[in-house]
C-alpha positions in Angstrom: 0.2 -0.1 0.1 2.7 2.5 0.6 4.4 2.0 -2.9 0.4 3.1 -4.3 0.8 6.2 -1.8 4.3 6.8 -3.1 3.3 7.2 -6.5 0.6 9.6 -6.4 3.1 11.4 -4.5 5.7 11.7 -7.4 5.9 14.5 -9.7 4.6 14.0 -13.1 8.4 14.3 -14.7 8.1 10.8 -16.4 4.8 9.5 -17.5 5.3 5.8 -18.0 2.8 4.0 -15.5 5.3 1.4 -14.9 8.5 3.5 -14.7 6.3 5.5 -11.6 5.9 2.3 -10.2 9.5 1.4 -10.0 10.4 4.7 -8.7 8.1 4.8 -5.8 9.3 1.1 -4.6 12.6 2.2 -5.1 12.3 5.2 -2.8 10.1 3.4 -0.3 12.3 0.3 0.1 15.7 2.3 -0.6 17.0 0.3 -3.6 18.9 1.9 -6.4 17.3 1.5 -10.1 19.7 0.2 -12.9 18.1 2.5 -16.1 20.2 5.0 -18.2 16.1 6.9 -18.7 17.1 10.4 -17.8 13.8 10.7 -17.0 14.3 8.9 -13.7 17.2 10.3 -12.5 15.4 13.3 -12.0 13.3 11.6 -9.1 15.4 11.4 -5.6 16.2 7.9 -6.2 19.6 6.2 -6.7 20.3 5.0 -9.6 23.2 2.8 -11.5 24.3 2.8 -15.2 
């Protein structure tokens, strides 16, 4: 449930629903995301690539 609430609080930088879920999970669980997507790097998440 906390992941869903986090998705709702994200700014509309990235419009892909699947990526928004990954971003929310990364924030809630404090896990990095492996990606080269520049839009994802604009969120408060750690990225690897």
